[in-house]
KOLVEX-792134 format. One record per residue (C-alpha): residue in one letter; x, y, z. Coordinates in nm, 2 decimals, m for minus. Each point is the difference from the previous one (the first is absolute). Layout:
<atoms>
   resn     east    north       up
      A        X        Y        Z
...
</atoms>
This chain:
<atoms>
   resn     east    north       up
      X     2.40    m8.05     0.69
      X    m0.08    m0.36    m0.07
      X     0.19    m0.30     0.16
      X     0.20    m0.21    m0.24
      X    m0.02    m0.38     0.07
      X     0.06    m0.32    m0.18
      X    m0.31    m0.13    m0.19
      X    m0.14    m0.34     0.09
      X    m0.04    m0.23    m0.29
      X     0.09     0.27    m0.25
      X    m0.21     0.29    m0.11
      X    m0.12     0.08    m0.35
      X     0.17     0.31    m0.15
      X    m0.04     0.22    m0.30
      X     0.31     0.05    m0.22
      X     0.13     0.35    m0.05
      X     0.23     0.08    m0.29
      X     0.16     0.31     0.16
      X     0.04    m0.12     0.36
      X     0.20    m0.27     0.18
      X    m0.30    m0.08     0.21
      X    m0.23    m0.28    m0.13
      X    m0.29     0.19     0.16
      X     0.05     0.36    m0.13
      X    m0.04     0.29     0.23
      X    m0.21     0.29    m0.11
      X     0.26     0.23    m0.14
      X    m0.02     0.37    m0.05
      X     0.23    m0.04    m0.30
      X     0.05     0.19    m0.33
      X     0.13    m0.32    m0.17
      X    m0.24    m0.28     0.09
      X    m0.24     0.08    m0.28
      X     0.08    m0.09    m0.36
      X    m0.12     0.33    m0.14
      X     0.26     0.19     0.20
      X     0.30    m0.23    m0.09
      X    m0.03     0.13    m0.36
      X     0.02     0.37     0.10
      X     0.29     0.08     0.23
      X     0.12     0.36     0.07
      X     0.38    m0.01     0.05
      X     0.11     0.37     0.03
      X    m0.13     0.35    m0.02
      X     0.14     0.33    m0.12
      X    m0.04     0.18     0.33
      X     0.32     0.09     0.18
      X     0.00     0.06     0.38
      X     0.15     0.26     0.22
      X     0.00    m0.19     0.33
      X     0.19    m0.33     0.05
      X    m0.28    m0.26     0.04
      X     0.12    m0.13     0.33
      X    m0.34    m0.13     0.12
      X    m0.08    m0.16    m0.33
      X     0.32    m0.19     0.01
      X    m0.05    m0.07     0.37
      X    m0.35    m0.15    m0.06
      X     0.14    m0.22    m0.28
      X     0.28    m0.11     0.22
      X    m0.24    m0.10     0.28
      X    m0.21    m0.20    m0.24
      X     0.31    m0.18    m0.14
      X     0.13    m0.07     0.36
      X    m0.34    m0.13     0.10
      X    m0.01    m0.23    m0.30
      X     0.35    m0.13     0.07
      X     0.00    m0.04     0.38
      X    m0.36    m0.02     0.10
      X    m0.14    m0.19    m0.30
      X     0.31    m0.21    m0.06
      X     0.04     0.12    m0.36
      X    m0.30    m0.21    m0.10
      X     0.09    m0.32     0.18
      X    m0.33    m0.19     0.06
      X    m0.04     0.00     0.38
      X     0.13     0.35     0.09
      X    m0.20     0.14    m0.30
      X    m0.32    m0.17     0.12
      X     0.07     0.10     0.36
      X     0.05     0.37    m0.08
      X    m0.31     0.01    m0.22
      X    m0.21    m0.16     0.27
      X     0.13     0.20     0.29
      X     0.07     0.34    m0.16
      X    m0.25     0.00    m0.29
      X    m0.33     0.18     0.04
      X    m0.30    m0.24     0.02
      X    m0.32     0.20    m0.03
      X    m0.22    m0.27     0.15
      X     0.22    m0.02     0.30
      X     0.04     0.37     0.06
      X    m0.38     0.07    m0.04
      X    m0.10    m0.33     0.17
      X    m0.21    m0.10    m0.30
      X     0.17    m0.35    m0.02
      X    m0.02    m0.24     0.30
      X     0.32    m0.06     0.20
      X     0.16    m0.33    m0.09
      X    m0.07     0.03    m0.37
      X     0.30    m0.14    m0.19
      X     0.15     0.12    m0.32
      X     0.25    m0.22    m0.18
      X     0.32     0.18    m0.07
      X     0.24    m0.26    m0.11
      X     0.08    m0.37    m0.01
      X    m0.10    m0.13     0.34
      X    m0.05     0.36     0.13
      X    m0.31     0.20     0.08
      X    m0.08     0.33     0.16
      X    m0.26    m0.02     0.28
      X    m0.19     0.32     0.08
      X    m0.01     0.12     0.36
      X    m0.25     0.20     0.20
      X     0.23     0.30     0.01
      X    m0.06     0.30    m0.22
      X     0.37     0.08    m0.06
      X    m0.05     0.34    m0.16
      X     0.37     0.05    m0.02
      X     0.01    m0.24    m0.29
      X    m0.14     0.29    m0.21
      X     0.36     0.14     0.02
      X     0.21    m0.31     0.00
      X    m0.18    m0.15    m0.30
      X     0.14     0.30    m0.21
      X     0.35    m0.14     0.04
      X    m0.08    m0.37    m0.08
      X    m0.01    m0.15    m0.35
      X    m0.10    m0.32    m0.16
      X     0.29    m0.07    m0.23
      X     0.31     0.15    m0.17
      X    m0.20     0.15    m0.29
      X    m0.25     0.15     0.24
      X     0.28     0.17     0.20
      X     0.21     0.12    m0.30
      X    m0.30     0.13    m0.20
      X    m0.13     0.20     0.30
      X     0.34     0.14     0.08
      X     0.06     0.11    m0.35
      X    m0.33     0.18    m0.02
      X     0.08     0.17     0.33
      X     0.34     0.12    m0.13
      X    m0.14     0.13    m0.33
      X    m0.28     0.21     0.16
      X     0.09     0.03     0.37
      X     0.32     0.21    m0.03
      X    m0.20     0.29    m0.16
      X    m0.27    m0.01     0.26
      X     0.26     0.01     0.27
      X     0.15     0.29    m0.18
      X    m0.33     0.18     0.01
      X    m0.05    m0.01     0.37
      X     0.32    m0.09     0.18
      X     0.12    m0.31     0.18
      X    m0.21    m0.01     0.32
      X    m0.33     0.09    m0.17
      X     0.07    m0.26    m0.27
      X     0.02    m0.28     0.26
      X    m0.33     0.11     0.16
      X    m0.16     0.03    m0.34
      X     0.11    m0.34    m0.11
      X    m0.12    m0.17     0.32
      X    m0.34     0.18    m0.01
      X    m0.05    m0.11    m0.36
      X     0.08    m0.36     0.10
      X    m0.25     0.02     0.29
      X    m0.27     0.14    m0.24
      X     0.07    m0.28    m0.25
      X    m0.03    m0.27     0.27
      X    m0.32     0.16     0.14
      X    m0.16     0.01    m0.35
      X     0.08    m0.37    m0.06
      X    m0.14    m0.10     0.34
      X    m0.32     0.19    m0.07
      X    m0.05    m0.16    m0.34
      X     0.12    m0.35     0.10
      X    m0.07    m0.01     0.37
      X    m0.05    m0.37     0.03
      X     0.33    m0.10    m0.16
      X     0.20    m0.26     0.19
      X     0.30     0.03    m0.23
      X     0.30     0.21     0.13
      X     0.07     0.31    m0.21
      X     0.36     0.11    m0.05
      X     0.18     0.25    m0.22
      X     0.11     0.36    m0.03
      X    m0.20     0.11    m0.30
      X    m0.30     0.13     0.19
      X     0.23     0.27     0.14
      X     0.18     0.03    m0.34
      X    m0.33     0.05    m0.17
      X    m0.04     0.31     0.22
      X     0.34     0.12    m0.13
      X    m0.13    m0.05    m0.35
      X    m0.32     0.19     0.08
      X     0.21     0.29     0.12
      X     0.22    m0.01    m0.30
      X    m0.28     0.03    m0.25
      X    m0.12     0.32     0.19
      X     0.35     0.17     0.01
      X     0.15    m0.12    m0.32
      X    m0.27    m0.10    m0.25
      X     0.20     0.09    m0.31
      X     0.34    m0.13     0.10
      X     0.12    m0.26    m0.26
      X     0.02    m0.36     0.13
      X     0.20    m0.26    m0.19
      X    m0.20    m0.32    m0.01
      X     0.08    m0.35    m0.11
      X    m0.28    m0.17    m0.20
      X    m0.01    m0.37    m0.08
      X    m0.25    m0.16    m0.23
      X     0.07    m0.37    m0.02
      X     0.35    m0.02    m0.15
      X     0.00     0.37    m0.10
      X     0.19     0.23     0.22
      X     0.02     0.38    m0.03
      X     0.03     0.32     0.21
      X    m0.22     0.31    m0.02
      X     0.01     0.33     0.18
      X    m0.34     0.13     0.12
      X    m0.12     0.27     0.24
      X    m0.05    m0.12     0.35
      X    m0.37     0.07    m0.01
      X    m0.04    m0.26    m0.28
      X     0.20    m0.28     0.17
      X    m0.13     0.06     0.36
      X    m0.35     0.08    m0.12
      X    m0.01    m0.32    m0.20
      X     0.13    m0.20     0.30
      X    m0.26     0.15     0.24
      X    m0.29    m0.06    m0.24
      X     0.10    m0.36    m0.03
      X     0.00    m0.04     0.38
      X    m0.36     0.14     0.01
      X    m0.11    m0.22    m0.29
      X     0.14    m0.33     0.14
      X    m0.10     0.09     0.36
      X    m0.36     0.07    m0.11
      X    m0.01    m0.32    m0.21
      X     0.13    m0.19     0.30
      X    m0.26     0.13     0.23
      X    m0.28    m0.08    m0.24
      X     0.13    m0.35    m0.07
      X     0.08    m0.06     0.37
      X     0.37    m0.05    m0.07
      X     0.23     0.25     0.16
      X     0.27     0.07    m0.25
      X     0.13    m0.36    m0.05
      X     0.26     0.03     0.28
      X     0.07     0.37    m0.06
      X    m0.13     0.27     0.24
      X    m0.12     0.24    m0.28
      X    m0.21     0.20     0.24
      X     0.31     0.07     0.21
      X     0.14     0.15    m0.32
      X    m0.31     0.21    m0.05
      X    m0.01     0.12     0.37
      X     0.37     0.08     0.00
      X    m0.02     0.19    m0.33
      X    m0.29     0.21     0.11
      X     0.17     0.07     0.34
      X     0.30     0.13    m0.19
      X    m0.22     0.22    m0.22
      X    m0.15     0.16     0.31
      X     0.29     0.01     0.24
      X     0.26     0.15    m0.24
      X    m0.17     0.34     0.03
      X     0.06    m0.01     0.37
      X     0.35    m0.14    m0.01
      X     0.16     0.17    m0.30
      X     0.24     0.28     0.10
      X    m0.06     0.31    m0.21
      X     0.36     0.13     0.05
      X     0.15    m0.33    m0.11
      X    m0.21    m0.01    m0.31
      X     0.09     0.36    m0.09
      X     0.36    m0.08     0.03
      X     0.00    m0.26    m0.27
      X     0.23     0.05    m0.29
      X    m0.11     0.17    m0.33
      X    m0.36     0.06     0.11
      X    m0.09    m0.35    m0.13
      X    m0.25    m0.06     0.28
      X    m0.36     0.13    m0.05
      X    m0.15     0.05     0.34
      X    m0.35    m0.14     0.05
      X    m0.27     0.23     0.12
      X     0.00     0.06     0.38
      X     0.35    m0.15     0.06
</atoms>
């Protein structure tokens, strides 16, 4: 947890096109990268048995946090929430000296402290950098999360979601341990949901919006195509970023990778065999060992 204070004499800041913060936080977002804004899954053909109470609850918590903790994007509360509740790898791991300042807005800066503040691993999952960041993440969670909750039950889903978020944050901290920029966003955890989805429902049809310049169309593709494409892009851009020494251009791509892999692994522990068997019409093909 950094300390927000007024900058003296002004601080240079980078411009972010998707965030209200002049100095963009590192976001675990599905929308921050141009190659993902052109491919947007908007629904699947995968009805559920259980009411997705926890999926709706998590979405509600994120929206409430955005409105009442982050001030719906107003400059000072947004900067304060990102500084105090965002995950700063260099602060948590003590790889950046205390007192290091990160500009977060006009006349505002986040000053790193000597405290590890491990709890920001969780709070950062409920913070966002802008309206598009929030809405995009919540839509992805709704499209894929209700089916994963349906596969394991309400309580297991909450634990699964949080564990995937922790794995995502840990992966990003390992790869970018010296980062002084706060990391916020739900899509590390949502990436785990997507990893689980590709295991349980690889052939379910996902309706996807595709934009190519001014050309707009929709296609229906199997989940393994959409989610596999997305994951490969995370690996590609993450690897290129490591080689080039630039970590994702403001996007925590390794959090996506870590969350997705965690979902691939953990779903075999969390999926409830009885729930899966109960699905209508025998449309679910059980993965081996589930």
